[in-house]
N, C-alpha and C positions, 0 to 999 in steps of 0.2 A: 505494500500500499502506500503512496505517495503521498506526503502531506504538502499542503501549498498555503501561503500565507500571504494576506496584502499587503504589501509596502507601505500603504497610506496609513496603516494601524499600529500605532504604539501598544506593542504588548505589555509592557509594563504599567501604560495607564488603563491598559484593559484589566490588569490582574488589581489592580489598586481601586478600580472604580467601584461604588458602592452596589450593592444588590440590587436588583429591580424591586420593584415595588416594598421598599424599605420603610416603615413606619417611623414616626419622631421619636419613639422610645428605641427603638432597634438602632437608628442613627445616634442618638446621644449615648449607647453603649458601646457602639463600635470606635465613636470619635474617644471616649473616654479610654478604652483598651488600647488605640492607636498612640495615645498620649502617654499612657505610661510606657508602652515600648520603647518610645523615644526617649523617654526620661532615663530607663533602665540603658538603654546604650549610651547615654550622654554620660550615667554614672559609671558604666564600665573603661569609658573612654578616658575621664579623668583620674581613676584607680590605676589605669595603665601608666597615665602620664606621672602620677605621682609616684609609682614603682621605681619609672625609669629614673626620676630625680633623686629619688631615695637610694638606688643602686648606685649611681655616679656620686652621690655624698658619701656612701660609706664605703667607696670602694678602698680608699686608702687610711681609712680608720684603723686604730692600734687595736689587733684582736688578740682576745686571751681568753686560752683554754682552762677551765677549771675542773680539776678532776679528783677523785677520790672515790671511798666507798659510800654507800647510802648513810645516811646520819653523820657524816664526817665534816661537815659544817662548809659544804660549796656553796648554799644559798645565803646563807649567813655573811660570808665573806662578800658577795656581790652587793648585798643590802648595804656594807660597810663601805665598799668603794663609793656609791650613791652618797651615803652621808657624808662622806669626807668630801667628796668632789662634786657632787652635781647637787648641791645643796635647794638649788631651784625646784628643780623635778621632784626631789623628795618632800619638799613642802607642801607640792601640789597633791602627792599620792598620800600624805600623812592622815588623812580624816577616813581614807577608804580602808585603812587597816583596822579602823573599830570594829566592824564588821567580822573579820579574820580573828581577831582577839576574843569576840565574843563566843565566836564558834569553840576556839580552842578552850575557854573555860567550860562551856558548855558539854563537849565531847569529853572533858575529862572528869567532870561530877558524873556522867551519865557511866562511864568506865566504872568508878569506882561503885555506882550502884550495884552494877551488873556483879561485880566481886562479892560485895556484902549480900546481895540477894541470894547468890549460889551458896554464901555460908549459911543464911537463914535457912535456905532447903534442905541443906544436907545435915543441920542440927536436928531436924526433927523436931525441934521445939524451941520456943521461945520462953524467957523469965517473963512472969509478971509483973516484974517491978525494973526500974529504970536504971538502978545499979548495974554494973558488970559483974557477972559470976566470976567464980574462980578459974574458971574452964577458958574464959574470955570467950564466951559464946555471946551470939547477937542477942539483944533483949527486944523486948516488946517495943520499947522505944524504937530501936532502929527500924523495926518494921514500920511504925507510923511516918518516920521520916521519910522513908523511901517510897511509901505511896504519895507524901505529899511533892516528893520532887518527882513523880511520873509526868507531868507537864513536860519538862525537859526533853523529853525524848522526842516531841513533835517539834519544839524549838529548835532542834538539832535539824531534823529534818528539813524544817522551813529555811533554815541558814544554809543548809546544802545547797538549796533551790535558788536561794539568793546567791550564792556565791559561783554556781555554776554547776552542769552535770558534771558528775565524779564515778568512781570506781574506788574499790577497797583493794589494798595493797600489803600485803604482811608487813610489819615494822618491828624494830626491836625494843619492846617495852619489858618484855618479860625472858627468864632466860628458857632454856631449851623446851621444846613440847614434850612431855614424856607420852610417848605413844604407847608405853605399856600400863599407864594408869586408865581409870575408870574413865569410860567413853564421854559422859556427859560433861566430866573435868576436860577431856582435852577439846571439845567443841567451844566450851566456854574459854578457854584460853585461845584458841583460834580467832575466836571474836572480840578478845581483849587485845590482840596485836594487830586486830585489822585499821588501817587508817584511810580517811578520806582522801582521796586524789582526785582532783579536777585536771579533766585532760584540756590540755593548752598547747600549740604550737609555740608560743613567745611568753609563756611562763607566768609569774603572778603579776606582771606589770600589765599584761592585757586583761586579766581577773579583776585589778582592782579600776582600770581604766571603765570596766563595766559596771562596778559597784559606784564608781566616781558618778558615773552618768546616769544611775538612778538615785542619786540622792536627793532630788526633789521630786515632790510628787508623791504619789502613791505609794511606791516604794520605800520613801524613808520612813513615812506613817508606819510600815509594815515593819521596817526594822526596828523603829522604840517602840511599837508593842512586844516585840519579841523581847525587849532590853527590860521593860516593863516586868515580865513575866518572872525574866531571873532575878531582878531586884525582889521581888514577892518572897522570892525562895532563897533569900541571901542568908537568913539567920540559920535554917534546916543544911545548906551546904558548910555554912562556917564551923556548924556542929559535927556533922559526919567527918569531916575532913582531920577536926582536931580532936576527936573521940579515940581514945588508947586499943578498943577492940577493933575499930576499922584499920588502924594502924598495924595492928596485930595480924589482921587479915590479908593486909596487902604485902607485908612481910613474908608471909606463908607463901604468896605466890611470886615471891622475889620481884614485886613491881616498885622501881622507885621514881614514881613519878616527878618526885619535885626535881630530878635530875634532868628530865626528858624537855626538848624542846617544846613549845606551846604551853606552858604550866603557869597558870596564874590564878590559882587558888589563894595564895599570899596577899593578893593584890585585890582582892574580890570589891572590897569598900571602895578603892579608889577608881576601878574602872567599870563598876556600875553606877556612877554618878552620871548624872545628866549632862555635865558640862566637862565630861571627861576629854580628856585629849590624849593620843597615843604620845608615850616618850619614844626618843629614840631606841633607847634601851628594849621598851616592850616590844617596838616593830622586828627589832633584831631576834628577840626571843619567839616571836611569833611563829606559827607552822603551818605553811599551807603549801602542801607538795603539789607539784604538777608532775606529769609523765613525759616521757620521751626526752628530745635535746631540746633544750631551751634557749634562746637568742634575746639578749639584754643589750639594748643599745644606750648608750649614755652619751651627751654631751657634757664633758667635763669643764667646770667654770674654772678660769683664771685669771689670776690678781692682774694682768695685762690688759684684759677685756677681750680677748680672744677666745675662740672654743677649741676644744679637742675632742674628735668621735672617736668612742671605745667601743667595741663589742666583747661582750663575755659569752662564753658558751657554758653552759651547765648541761652535762652529761649524766645522765642516770648512773648510779654506781653499783647495783646490783649485777651479779655475775653475768645473768642472760643478755644485759644490754652494753657488755663491754666492746663487742664487736663493733658499734656505733660510735667508738671513738676514732677510730683510723681515720676516714674520711677528714676530719678536723685538724689532724696532725700537718697538713701540706701547706695550709696559709695562716697559721697562727703565727704571730710575734712572738708570745711569750706562754708558759703553761705554770700554772700554780696547782701544786700535788698537795691534797690536804691529807694528812697523817694523823689521826684522833690517837695520842698516846694513852689516854682513859680506858680504850677498847683490849687493854691487854689479858684483862680476865673475862672479856664476852667471845660469842662465836657468833658467826655469821648468821641470820635469819633465812638465807637460803639454803644453807647447808651447817648444820649443826655440830658436823665433825671438824668443822676448821676455825681456829682462832682467827679472830679479828685482825690483831695487830701481827701475827704472820703474815695473815693475807696481804696486810698493806705493804709488806717488807717485799713479798712477791711483787705485787702492783709496780712498786717503786723499782724493783730490777728491771723489771718489763720496760717501763717509761725511759729508764736510763740507756738501756741497750738498743732503742729504736733508732734505723738508720734514717727514719722519716723526721725525727726530732734531733737531727744531728746540729741542724742550724737555730734551734729554739732555744731560748734562755727559760731555764728549769729553776721554776722556785719553790722551796719545801716549807710548808706551813705545819709544824709539829702542834697541832691543836688539841684543844680541850687538855691544858694543863693544870686549869683549876679543878677539873674532875679527877685529875691524875693525883694531884695533892691531897684532893679529899680521901680518896680512897686509901692512899699510903698512910694518912693519918688515921684512918680505921683499923690500920694493922694487916690491909691484905698485901699477901706477899706475892711479888714479882715473880720469884724463883719458881712459885707453885705452878705459873701458866706458862712462863717461859724458861725451859728447862736450860740451856746454856747461860742465862743468867746467874750470876755468882758474887754479885757485890751487895753492898747495903741496901737497905729498903728505904732509906731517906730520900726526898724529892731530889735533892743536887745530883746524887750520885745516879740515880736511876734515869733522870732525864740526860743526863751527860752521857751515859750507856747508850742509849737510845739514838741519841744522836750521832755518836762515834758509828752505830751500826747502817743508818743512813748514809754517813758520808763513806764507809768504806764500798759500800754497793756501790754510790756515784763512782767512785774513784775509778773501781774495778770495770764498770763498764760504761764510762764516757769518755769521748775523746779527749786526749791528753792537754793539760791545759784549762779545762773547762772549770770553771768559777762555781765551787759549791755554796749557794747562797739559801742561808736557812733561818728560821724564825720561830722561837716558841710563842705562841697565841692561845688567847682565849677570846673567840671572836665573838662571844657575846659580851665582851667589854669594849664599849665601842670606843672610848676615849684612848685606852693603851692600842687596839688594832689600828685605828686612825694613824698613830704614829708609825706602826709597823707600815701601813700602806705608803705613807709617804715615802718611804726609803725604796718599794716595791716600784712605785710608779716611776721614781729617778731611774732605777736599774731597767726597766723594762723600755722607758723612752730612750735612754742612753744604747741599748742593745739595737731598738729600732731603728737610731740613727745612724749606727755602724753598719748595720746590714744593707741602710740603703747607700752607702759610700761616702756620707759626709763627715766621717771621723776617721 
C-alpha cells in the first residue's frame, strides 16, 4: 500500500488541532493539560541548565572521601567541617535539626519501654507496691508508666513520616545476639538494634531541606503537636530512665544508651522547651542515618571574602557496602579514615566473630596498600578517645580483647600503642616518604575538633596545590 499526503497540509498542525465537536468544558481541560505539559518541559529545561552550571562549578572543588566502619564518626566529622567552615549554611539548617533530635529522644524512650516491657512479661508478675523488690523485678508502677508512654509509639511513626521514607538496619547498640537463647529474647534483641534509616541520595542535607521547606503551615503545626505529646510524658520519661530497676534491666542486655549517638534523655527538660534552639553539640550528637553513598557540598567561608567549594563523600561502612568505595578513589584530593579506638572490646554487627578494632586495622592496611590512592593525602582520625578513656577507667582490659597487646592499661599507654600500630601499617604499605598524619579525636567535642580540622584543611589544601603543580 502506498501512502500519499497533501503538501499544502501541515501534518503537525493537523496533529495539534483540537478535536472536532469539542465542547467548551473539554476545551478547557485540554488547554489546561497543554499548559501543564509546557510548564513541565520548562521545569526540566531549567533543571538541566542548573545541573550543567552546578557540574561546572563543582568540577574544581576539593574532594574529600571520609571512610570507616559504621558508627565510626564519619557523619559527625562532616558536620564539624560545616560548623567550622560553612557557618552561614549551618545557621540556615539549625532549626531543621529539631525534628531529628525529637525523633532521637522518642526512639530511645520507646527502646527502653520495649526492654522493660519484656522484663515485665518474663517476670510473670509485678509487685503491688511501688518500691523495688530485692530481685530487681519491675513493679506495678513500671507497668502504669509503660501504659502512659504508649502514645510515643505513634509519635515516633509520625516523625518518621515527617523525616521521610525509611528502612531499618542493624545497628550496634548491644553485644552479640545470642542465637542459642530463647526465641522471644532473640527477637526482642533484633528489634532493639534496628535503626530507622532514611533513603536519600544526598544525605541528611536533603532531608533537612525537606523539613525546612515544611516549617511553615500545617507541617509546622503537626510538629508542634508531636512536641506537646512528648512534653506531657516528660515526667514519666525522666522517672523511667532514672529508675534503678530500669538501669539493671538495660545492663542485663548490655545496652549502654548514654554512650550511643542520638542520646538526649539527660537533656529532656531543655530540648522540650517551646523556645528550644539546637546547639552545635546537640546537632553533632544527633543521629540520622542515610543509606548508600552520600555527597555533601559545602561552600567554605573564608576571611578574605572569597569562597572555596568542597565535596565530602560519606560511604556506608558495613562490609557489604565496601565495594562502593573504589570508584571514589580516583578523583579525590584527600581521604580521612575514621578509626574508633573505643571499639577494642566490640564486635561487628554484621559478623559478631570479628573484633571491630581488628577489622579497622585490616581496613587501614587495605587503604594504605591501594595503588589507586597513591596520589591521595591520607589523614587518620583515631576517634572516640573520650569513650576509650571511659572504658579504661572502668577497668576494662585491652589485652583481654587484643591478644598482642602487652602494655599497661592506662589511657596514655594504650592510645600510644594503637597509634604505633597504625603507623607501622602505614609505613609498611605506603610509598616511601609519604607523611603519616594522625589526630586523636572525639568528634562530638566540636571545639576541639574544630582546632583539628583547621590543621586538616591546611594539609589538604597544601596537597591540592602541590598536585596542581603550583608548589
